[in-house]
C-alpha positions as CSV (number, residue, x, y, z in Angstrom):
1,M,-46.9,15.6,97.4
2,S,-47.6,14.7,94.0
3,E,-49.4,16.9,91.3
4,T,-52.1,14.8,89.6
5,V,-52.1,14.8,85.8
6,T,-54.7,12.8,84.0
7,D,-53.1,12.9,80.6
8,P,-49.9,14.9,80.0
9,A,-50.7,14.8,76.2
10,V,-53.4,17.6,76.9
11,V,-51.2,19.9,78.6
12,D,-49.0,22.4,76.9
13,R,-45.6,22.1,78.5
14,R,-44.6,25.4,77.3
15,H,-46.7,27.2,79.9
16,R,-46.7,24.6,82.8
17,S,-44.4,22.3,84.6
18,L,-45.2,18.6,84.9
19,L,-44.0,17.3,88.3
20,A,-43.9,13.7,89.4
21,V,-45.8,12.1,86.3
22,R,-46.0,8.3,87.0
23,E,-45.5,6.2,84.0
24,A,-48.3,3.7,85.1
25,E,-50.7,6.4,85.4
26,V,-50.4,7.8,81.9
27,P,-52.7,6.5,79.2
28,S,-51.1,4.0,76.7
29,R,-51.7,4.5,72.8
30,I,-50.6,2.6,69.7
31,M,-48.7,4.8,67.3
32,T,-46.7,4.3,64.1
33,I,-43.9,6.3,62.3
34,S,-44.7,6.1,58.7
35,G,-41.8,4.4,56.9
36,C,-40.8,2.2,59.8
37,E,-42.3,-1.2,60.0
38,G,-43.6,-2.7,63.5
39,R,-45.7,-1.6,66.5
40,I,-45.1,1.2,69.1
41,E,-46.9,1.4,72.5
42,A,-46.6,5.0,73.5
43,R,-47.2,7.0,76.7
44,T,-47.0,10.8,76.2
45,L,-45.0,12.2,79.1
46,S,-45.0,15.8,78.0
47,K,-46.0,17.8,74.8
48,D,-45.4,21.2,73.2
49,M,-48.6,22.1,71.3
50,S,-46.5,23.5,68.6
51,G,-45.1,20.0,67.9
52,P,-42.3,18.6,70.0
53,A,-43.2,15.8,72.4
54,T,-41.5,13.2,74.9
55,R,-43.0,9.7,74.9
56,L,-42.2,6.6,76.6
57,V,-42.2,4.0,74.1
58,M,-42.1,0.2,73.7
59,L,-40.7,-0.8,70.4
60,S,-41.6,-4.2,69.2
61,S,-38.8,-6.5,68.1
62,G,-37.8,-5.6,64.6
63,W,-39.4,-2.3,64.6
64,G,-37.7,0.2,62.2
65,S,-36.4,0.3,58.7
66,G,-33.5,-1.5,57.0
67,V,-33.3,1.0,54.0
68,V,-31.6,4.3,53.7
69,G,-33.8,7.2,54.7
70,A,-34.1,10.4,56.7
71,F,-36.6,11.5,59.5
72,T,-38.7,14.5,58.7
73,A,-38.0,15.7,62.3
74,D,-35.1,15.6,64.9
75,V,-35.4,12.2,66.8
76,E,-33.7,11.5,70.0
77,L,-33.7,8.0,71.7
78,F,-32.7,7.0,75.1
79,V,-32.7,3.3,75.9
80,V,-34.2,2.4,79.2
81,R,-33.9,-1.4,78.3
82,G,-33.3,-3.3,75.2
83,D,-31.1,-2.9,72.1
84,L,-31.2,-0.7,69.0
85,I,-29.1,-0.3,65.9
86,V,-29.3,3.4,64.8
87,A,-27.3,4.0,61.6
88,G,-25.0,0.8,62.2
89,E,-24.2,1.8,65.8
90,R,-25.4,-0.2,68.6
91,V,-27.3,1.6,71.3
92,G,-27.9,-0.4,74.4
93,Q,-29.3,0.2,78.0
94,Y,-28.8,3.7,79.3
95,D,-27.2,4.8,75.9
96,Y,-28.6,7.8,73.9
97,A,-28.9,8.4,70.0
98,A,-30.0,11.2,68.1
99,V,-30.7,11.8,64.4
100,R,-31.4,15.3,63.1
101,S,-34.0,16.0,60.7
102,G,-33.0,15.4,57.0
103,E,-30.0,13.6,57.9
104,V,-29.7,10.6,55.8
105,I,-28.8,7.2,57.6
106,P,-28.7,3.5,56.5
107,G,-31.6,2.6,58.7
108,I,-32.8,1.9,62.3
109,R,-33.9,-1.2,64.0
110,A,-34.9,-2.5,67.4
111,L,-33.0,-5.8,68.2
112,S,-35.4,-6.9,70.8
113,P,-38.5,-5.4,72.5
114,T,-37.0,-2.2,73.5
115,L,-38.3,0.5,76.1
116,A,-37.0,3.8,75.4
117,L,-37.7,7.6,75.8
118,L,-38.6,9.1,72.3
119,M,-38.1,12.7,72.0
120,T,-39.3,14.2,68.5
121,S,-39.1,18.1,67.3
122,A,-42.3,17.6,65.4
123,P,-44.6,15.0,64.0
124,V,-42.3,12.6,62.3
125,R,-42.0,10.2,59.5
126,Y,-39.0,8.1,58.0
127,D,-38.6,9.2,54.1
128,S,-36.9,6.3,52.2
129,S,-36.8,8.6,49.3
130,A,-34.5,11.0,50.8
131,G,-30.9,11.2,49.1
132,G,-27.5,12.5,49.9
133,M,-24.5,11.5,51.8
134,L,-24.8,9.2,54.9
135,S,-24.6,11.0,58.2
136,K,-23.4,9.8,61.5
137,P,-25.9,10.0,64.4
138,V,-25.0,11.6,67.7
139,I,-24.4,8.6,70.1
140,G,-23.9,8.9,73.9
141,S,-22.6,5.9,75.7
142,A,-23.5,5.2,79.4
143,S,-19.8,4.0,79.8
144,G,-18.2,6.7,77.6
145,S,-17.4,9.4,80.5
146,P,-16.6,9.0,84.3
147,W,-19.1,10.0,87.1
148,T,-18.3,13.7,88.5
149,P,-19.4,14.6,91.9
150,V,-21.6,17.6,92.4
151,S,-19.6,19.7,94.9
152,E,-22.5,21.7,96.0
153,L,-24.7,18.7,96.5
154,P,-22.6,16.1,98.3
155,G,-23.9,12.6,97.3
156,R,-24.9,13.6,93.8
157,F,-23.0,12.8,90.7
158,I,-23.3,13.4,86.9
159,R,-22.2,11.4,83.8
160,P,-22.5,13.4,80.5
161,L,-24.0,11.6,77.6
162,A,-23.9,14.0,74.6
163,D,-24.7,17.2,73.2
164,G,-28.1,16.7,71.6
165,P,-29.8,18.6,69.0
166,H,-31.5,20.9,71.4
167,G,-29.4,20.7,74.5
168,Q,-27.3,18.5,76.7
169,V,-28.2,15.1,78.1
170,W,-26.8,13.3,80.9
171,L,-27.2,10.6,83.7
172,A,-27.5,11.8,87.3
173,G,-26.7,9.4,90.3
174,A,-27.1,9.9,93.9
175,R,-25.8,7.7,96.8
176,S,-27.8,8.2,100.1
177,W,-28.1,11.9,99.2
178,T,-29.7,14.3,101.7
179,N,-30.0,18.1,101.4
180,E,-31.3,19.2,104.7
181,D,-30.2,23.0,104.5
182,G,-28.3,23.2,101.3
183,P,-29.0,25.3,98.2
184,W,-31.8,25.4,95.6
185,H,-30.7,25.7,91.9
186,S,-32.4,26.4,88.7
187,H,-31.5,26.3,85.0
188,A,-32.0,28.7,82.1
189,G,-33.5,26.0,80.0
190,A,-36.4,23.7,80.3
191,E,-35.3,20.2,82.0
192,E,-36.7,16.8,81.7
193,V,-35.9,13.9,84.1
194,F,-36.8,10.4,84.1
195,V,-36.0,8.0,87.0
196,L,-34.3,5.0,86.1
197,D,-33.7,3.1,89.5
198,G,-34.1,3.8,93.1
199,E,-36.0,6.5,94.6
200,F,-35.6,10.4,94.9
201,T,-37.5,12.8,97.1
202,M,-37.3,16.2,95.4
203,A,-38.4,19.7,96.6
204,E,-39.7,22.0,94.0
205,R,-40.4,25.6,94.4
206,R,-42.6,27.2,91.8
207,P,-42.3,30.8,90.5
208,G,-44.0,33.2,93.0
209,H,-44.2,30.7,95.8
210,D,-41.9,31.0,99.0
211,V,-42.5,27.3,100.1
212,G,-41.3,24.3,98.4
213,E,-43.4,21.3,97.6
214,I,-42.2,17.8,98.3
215,H,-42.4,15.2,95.5
216,D,-41.6,11.4,95.7
217,W,-39.8,10.1,92.5
218,E,-39.8,6.3,92.1
219,A,-38.4,4.5,88.9
220,G,-40.5,5.3,86.1
221,T,-41.5,8.8,87.4
222,Y,-41.1,11.8,84.8
223,T,-40.7,15.4,85.6
224,Y,-40.8,18.3,83.1
225,R,-39.4,21.8,84.7
226,L,-40.0,25.0,83.0
227,P,-36.9,27.4,82.9
228,G,-36.0,29.0,86.2
229,Q,-37.8,26.7,88.5
230,L,-36.0,26.1,91.7
231,H,-35.6,22.6,92.7
232,A,-33.4,20.1,94.9
233,G,-33.4,22.4,97.9
234,P,-34.0,21.5,101.5
235,G,-35.9,18.4,102.0
236,S,-34.4,16.7,99.0
237,G,-32.9,13.2,99.1
238,S,-32.5,9.7,97.7
239,S,-32.4,6.0,98.5
240,E,-29.2,4.4,99.0
241,L,-28.6,4.4,95.2
242,A,-30.7,6.2,92.6
243,L,-30.1,7.0,88.8
244,A,-32.1,9.3,86.6
245,F,-31.8,10.5,82.7
246,H,-31.7,14.3,82.3
247,R,-32.4,16.3,79.1
248,M,-31.9,20.2,78.9
249,Q,-33.2,22.5,76.5
250,G,-29.8,24.5,75.8
251,H,-26.7,24.6,77.8
252,R,-26.5,23.0,81.2
253,S,-26.1,26.2,83.2
254,I,-26.9,26.2,86.8
255,R,-27.8,29.1,89.1
256,W,-27.6,28.6,92.7
257,E,-29.8,30.4,94.9
258,G,-27.8,32.7,97.5
259,P,-24.6,34.2,96.2
260,D,-24.8,35.4,92.7
261,Q,-23.1,32.6,90.9
262,M,-23.6,30.9,87.5
263,E,-21.8,27.5,86.6
264,D,-21.3,26.3,83.1
């Protein structure tokens, strides 16, 4: 089962979960970031009408700026494929980078056509008149930490990437995972998921509903869950191998349905 969303850009994610949004079904728009050269083809995956947004963007080769400056909002980038240089640091496939609003960096550049998730805290521009000491961005490398099994969900694994400006980000993997009668769980903060490879089948239980919905997630599928929404319950599973990017608003705490238990 899949919820139809014609254009997530017109939905306020503060009030509604967006489940199983497929990249190919989202309208594509051309956007620019003032102060950065080059073309961006953008699909808005979710948006908070007060300003924050998550977009899937194709950055043209050479996009960016080679001069010292600062973004006027928090900027987070997760590379799906391609290569970036962020403040002199190379950010490749499945790597993550974050630059806080006002932090001065020596530039940002796409080394090749780069598909990435772009998460901004507000409408943004790159201000080349900003002064001050140079800052180091937050960089999360896909090879920077080992895979850790999720004991409550055999067949699921996580690999932390970084503590971003607004919460933790990580990779989640699955190997022939099935959850026939296992637990549901939820998080205290909103959670974003983008499937990178393989397929997931995900049970979601909305607040006030006793029965879960089943959603099929293939590569390129995006989900935004409101805080407290139960998910990954009975009926969930994966293909032989599956991989997804996760971003949490706040600390990655987990509440399992059943025994009163909180994991940090």
